[in-house]
C-alpha positions in Angstrom: -3.7 24.9 -11.9 -2.1 21.5 -12.2 -3.1 18.6 -9.9 -2.2 14.9 -9.9 -4.2 12.4 -8.0 -2.2 9.2 -7.5 -4.2 6.2 -6.2 -2.5 3.1 -4.9 -5.0 0.3 -4.8 -3.0 -1.5 -2.2 -2.0 -5.0 -3.4 -3.8 -4.9 -6.7 -1.4 -7.1 -8.7 -2.1 -8.3 -12.3 0.1 -11.3 -12.7 3.4 -12.9 -11.6 6.6 -11.1 -12.3 9.3 -13.2 -14.1 11.3 -13.4 -10.8 8.2 -14.3 -8.6 9.5 -17.8 -7.9 12.6 -16.3 -6.2 10.1 -14.7 -3.7 8.3 -18.0 -3.2 5.4 -17.1 -5.5 4.2 -19.4 -8.2 1.3 -18.7 -10.6 0.0 -15.7 -8.6 -2.5 -13.3 -10.1 -4.6 -11.1 -7.9 -6.9 -9.8 -10.6 -7.5 -13.2 -12.1 -8.5 -14.5 -8.6 -11.0 -11.7 -8.3 -12.3 -12.3 -11.8 -12.9 -16.0 -11.0 -14.9 -15.2 -7.9 -18.1 -14.3 -9.8 -18.3 -11.0 -7.8 -16.2 -8.8 -10.0 -18.2 -6.0 -11.8 -15.8 -3.3 -13.0 -17.1 -1.9 -16.3 -15.4 1.5 -15.9 -11.9 0.0 -15.3 -12.5 -2.3 -18.3 -13.5 0.7 -20.4 -10.3 2.4 -19.2 -8.2 -0.4 -20.7 -7.5 -2.7 -17.8 -8.2 -5.8 -20.0 -6.0 -4.3 -22.7 -2.9 -4.4 -20.6 -0.2 -6.9 -21.6 -0.7 -10.3 -19.8 -4.2 -9.6 -18.7 -6.4 -12.3 -20.2 -9.1 -12.6 -17.6 -10.9 -9.5 -18.7 -12.3 -8.4 -22.1 -10.4 -5.8 -24.2 -12.1 -2.7 -25.5 -11.6 -0.9 -28.9 -11.1 2.6 -27.5 -9.9 2.7 -23.9 -10.8 5.8 -22.0 -7.3 6.0 -20.3 -3.7 5.3 -21.1 -2.9 1.8 -20.0 0.1 -0.4 -19.2 1.8 -2.3 -16.4 4.8 -1.8 -14.2 7.4 -4.3 -12.9 9.0 -3.8 -9.5 12.7 -3.1 -9.7 13.3 -3.2 -6.0 14.1 -6.4 -4.1 10.9 -6.8 -2.2 7.2 -7.1 -2.3 6.1 -5.1 0.7 4.2 -1.9 1.2 7.1 0.3 2.2 9.5 -0.6 -0.7 6.6 -0.5 -3.2 5.6 3.0 -2.2 9.2 4.2 -2.0 9.7 3.0 -5.6 6.5 4.7 -6.8 8.0 7.9 -5.2 11.3 7.5 -7.0 13.6 5.2 -5.0 14.7 1.7 -6.1 15.7 -0.5 -3.1 18.5 -2.9 -4.2 18.6 -4.5 -0.7 15.5 -6.0 0.9 14.5 -4.7 4.2 15.1 -7.3 7.0 12.5 -10.0 7.8 12.2 -12.3 10.7 10.8 -15.8 9.8 11.9 -17.1 13.2 10.8 -14.0 15.3 12.9 -11.2 16.6 16.2 -11.9 18.4 16.7 -11.3 22.1 18.9 -8.2 21.3 15.6 -6.6 20.3 13.0 -8.2 22.5 14.9 -7.8 25.8 15.5 -4.0 25.6 11.9 -3.6 24.3 10.5 -5.3 27.4 12.7 -3.3 29.6 11.7 0.0 28.0 8.0 -0.8 28.0 7.8 -2.5 31.4 5.8 -5.3 29.7 6.5 -8.8 28.6 6.0 -10.2 25.2 3.7 -12.9 23.8 4.1 -14.6 20.4 7.1 -13.2 18.7 6.4 -15.3 15.6 5.2 -14.7 12.0 1.4 -14.9 12.1 -1.9 -13.6 10.7 -3.1 -10.6 12.8 -6.6 -12.1 13.3 -5.2 -15.5 14.2 -2.6 -14.3 16.7 -5.1 -12.2 18.7 -7.3 -15.2 18.8 -4.4 -17.3 20.0 -2.9 -14.9 22.6 -5.8 -12.5 23.4 -6.9 -14.3 26.6 -3.3 -14.4 28.0 -2.8 -10.8 27.0 -5.9 -9.8 29.0 -4.7 -11.8 32.0 -1.1 -10.7 32.0 -0.9 -7.4 30.2 1.9 -8.7 28.1 2.1 -7.3 24.5 1.4 -9.5 21.5 4.4 -9.1 19.1 4.4 -10.7 15.7 5.7 -10.3 12.2 5.0 -11.6 8.7 6.9 -12.2 5.5 7.0 -8.4 5.2 9.6 -6.3 7.1 7.3 -5.4 10.0 7.3 -5.4 13.8 3.6 -5.5 14.9 2.3 -5.0 18.4 -1.3 -6.0 19.2 -3.0 -4.9 22.4 -6.6 -4.7 23.7 -7.7 -1.1 24.0 -9.0 -1.6 27.5 -5.6 -3.0 28.7 -3.4 -0.7 26.6 -5.1 2.5 25.3 -4.1 3.4 21.7 -1.9 6.3 22.7 0.0 4.1 25.1 0.4 1.5 22.4 1.7 4.2 20.0 4.3 5.1 22.6 5.5 1.5 22.7 5.7 1.5 19.0 7.9 4.6 19.1 10.2 2.7 21.5 10.3 -0.2 19.1 11.0 2.2 16.2 14.0 3.6 18.0 15.4 0.1 18.6 14.8 -1.2 15.1 17.4 0.7 13.2 20.6 -0.3 11.4 20.7 -4.0 10.6 17.3 -4.4 12.3 15.7 -1.4 10.4 12.4 -3.0 9.5 10.2 -1.1 7.2 7.3 -0.5 9.6 6.4 -0.8 13.3 2.7 -1.2 13.4 0.2 -0.7 16.2 -2.6 -3.2 16.1 -5.3 -2.3 18.7 -8.2 -4.7 19.2 -11.3 -5.0 21.3 -13.8 -7.7 22.3 -13.7 -10.8 24.5 -12.6 -14.4 24.3 -13.6 -15.9 21.0 -14.7 -12.6 19.6 -11.7 -10.3 19.3 -11.8 -7.7 16.6 -9.1 -5.3 15.4 -10.1 -1.6 15.4 -9.5 1.3 13.0 -6.9 2.7 15.4 -4.0 1.0 13.5 -1.0 3.3 13.2 2.3 2.7 11.2 5.7 4.0 12.3 7.9 3.8 9.2 11.6 3.9 8.5 12.4 7.2 6.8 13.1 6.8 3.1 16.9 6.4 2.5 16.9 9.2 -0.1 14.9 12.1 -1.4 11.5 11.2 -2.9 9.3 13.0 -5.4 7.4 14.2 -2.3 10.5 16.0 -1.0 11.2 17.5 -4.4 7.6 18.8 -4.8 7.5 20.3 -1.4 10.8 22.0 -1.9 9.5 23.5 -5.1 6.5 24.9 -3.3 3.9 22.5 -4.4 1.2 20.9 -2.2 1.8 17.3 -1.3 -1.3 15.8 0.3 -1.3 12.3 1.8 -4.6 10.4 2.2 -4.6 7.1 4.2 -1.4 5.5 5.4 0.8 7.5 2.9 1.9 9.8 5.7 3.1 6.9 7.8 4.8 5.1 5.0 7.0 8.1 4.3 7.4 9.0 8.0 5.9 12.4 7.2 8.8 13.4 4.9 7.9 15.7 2.1 4.2 16.0 3.0 2.5 19.3 3.5 -1.0 18.0 4.5 -2.4 14.6 5.5 -5.5 12.8 6.6 -5.9 9.3 7.9 -8.7 7.1 6.8 -10.8 4.3 8.3 -11.7 2.3 5.2 -11.5 2.3 1.4 -14.9 4.1 1.4 -13.6 6.8 3.7 -10.4 7.2 1.6 -12.5 7.7 -1.5 -14.6 10.3 0.3 -11.5 12.2 1.4 -10.1 12.0 -2.2 -13.3 13.4 -3.6 -13.3 16.3 -1.1 -9.7 17.2 -2.2 -10.8 17.0 -5.8 -13.4 19.7 -5.1 -10.7 22.0 -3.6 -8.2 24.3 -5.3 -4.6 23.1 -4.7 -1.5 22.9 -6.9 0.4 19.6 -6.6 0.0 16.0 -5.7 -2.7 14.1 -3.8 -1.3 10.7 -3.0 -4.0 8.2 -1.9 -3.7 4.7 -0.5 -6.7 2.4 -0.3 -5.6 -0.3 2.1 -8.7 -2.5 2.5 -7.9 -4.5 -0.7 -4.8 -5.8 1.0 -5.6 -5.8 4.7 -9.2 -7.1 4.6 -9.2 -9.3 1.6 -5.8 -10.1 0.2 -4.2 -11.3 3.4 -7.4 -12.9 4.5 -7.5 -14.8 1.2 -11.0 -13.6 0.3 -11.4 -13.4 -3.5 -15.1 -12.5 -3.4 -14.5 -9.7 -0.8 -11.6 -8.4 -2.8 -13.7 -8.4 -6.0 -16.6 -6.6 -4.3 -14.2 -3.9 -3.0 -12.8 -3.4 -6.6 -16.4 -3.2 -7.8 -17.2 -0.5 -5.3 -14.2 1.5 -6.3 -15.1 1.1 -10.0 -18.7 2.4 -9.4 -17.2 5.4 -7.5 -14.6 6.3 -10.1 -16.7 8.1 -12.8 -18.1 10.6 -10.3 -14.5 11.4 -9.2 -13.3 11.8 -12.7 -16.0 14.5 -13.4 -14.2 16.7 -10.8 -11.0 16.8 -12.9 -9.8 19.9 -14.7 -8.1 20.2 -18.1 -4.6 20.1 -16.6 -5.3 17.4 -14.0 -4.0 13.8 -14.2 -5.3 10.7 -12.3 -2.9 7.8 -12.0 -4.2 4.4 -10.8 -1.6 1.8 -9.8 -0.6 -0.6 -6.9 2.4 -1.3 -4.7 2.6 -5.2 -5.0 0.2 -8.1 -5.2 -1.7 -10.1 -2.6 -3.4 -12.9 -4.5 -6.5 -13.8 -2.4 -6.6 -17.3 -3.9 -3.0 -18.2 -3.2 -2.8 -20.8 -0.5 0.9 -21.3 0.0 1.1 -18.3 2.3 -1.1 -15.4 3.4 1.5 -12.9 2.5 2.0 -10.4 -0.4 2.8 -11.8 -3.9 5.4 -10.6 -6.4 3.4 -9.3 -9.3 3.1 -6.7 -12.0 0.9 -3.7 -11.1 -1.5 -1.9 -13.4 -1.0 1.6 -14.7 -4.0 3.5 -15.8 -3.8 7.3 -16.5 -6.7 9.6 -17.0 -6.3 13.1 -18.4 -6.3 15.3 -21.5 -5.0 13.3 -24.5 -4.4 10.1 -22.5 -7.3 8.0 -23.9 -6.2 4.9 -25.7 -2.5 5.4 -25.3 -0.5 2.2 -24.8 2.2 2.6 -22.1 3.5 -1.0 -22.4 5.5 -2.7 -19.7 7.5 -0.3 -17.6 10.6 -1.6 -16.0 10.2 0.2 -12.7 7.5 1.9 -10.5 9.8 4.9 -10.5 8.4 5.9 -13.9 5.5 7.4 -11.9 7.8 9.7 -10.0 9.6 10.7 -13.2 6.2 11.5 -14.8 5.1 13.6 -11.8 8.4 15.6 -11.9 8.0 16.3 -15.6 4.3 17.3 -15.2 5.3 19.9 -12.7 8.5 20.9 -14.4 10.8 20.2 -11.5 14.3 18.6 -11.4 14.3 15.2 -9.6 16.9 12.5 -9.9 15.3 9.1 -10.3 16.0 6.0 -12.5 12.4 6.3 -13.9 11.4 7.4 -17.3 8.4 9.7 -17.7 5.5 8.4 -19.7 4.2 12.0 -20.5 5.8 11.8 -23.9 3.2 9.1 -24.8 0.5 11.7 -24.5 
């Protein structure tokens, strides 16, 4: 039985890419921000070789790392969740997905309002917590939907659960998803339900993403076609619009995601378990909370050894990320263009140096080789290093 557990620690960057300035990012380093917070306690990740990775000088190195270690550069033109995950799964996106720094044009907003029967508030780039504080009262009074975006390719709709129940909000998101195609094909339409009253609004765990379908076959499609299990934990199912996935479970938090991953580790399956842990990005990166981010990493670190004990001789565990989101960077509250870590646990992986990989697609190539399937991707497998 062969299994691969692929963990995306959402937004866990480890230093600016050479082209970061082209994306408006200067001197960004998610890991260094966490290390400087005084709240980072990650002995197991350090033992794995996180501090031995090229360019990481904020952590100590170890003599004999317990994992293979390296870093990956993003080849795609973007720094968002969708493009990052697509690249991990084998696709390089040469063209960035559309973004809307001035809000969405009337050719999108007008038919959206007509189809939903509701007006729109906002229609600006904004922080999710700030925009519900700004427009929440008017939304409660009028029933209009709060629409906003960010530096990412997203169309986000916020609504109070007592005014617009989540299932109704999801229906509105499906309407938006149908409108947002072609030149306006944003990566994700996101439902952002909230509760509470004036001055005390809070987003709920009923978020739901409606993604653009990947433009080509991913490693998930190839695995499924070859008869392997492809299990999605967290928002993976949404990111890939369900394509290539045989089983999925949503999660309410990092902790819940780790619990679900551990349950799958205790089951017999043959294939890939693809896990996204989103709290790093959603709760701490975008909210520019280095201490909170560091504590979340510390929690994952403490959990990791127990998970690794569930691995069999043929299993691999790959830890990486999809982009950065430096919680100390004050120029924006958006993602940051960074290298991502690559740590691989398994038989014969300890202490192997994987260097700097030129694309996230190396992960897809490695998965294909591990399972002995043909899959066309620009990536290069790192299995030979073991």
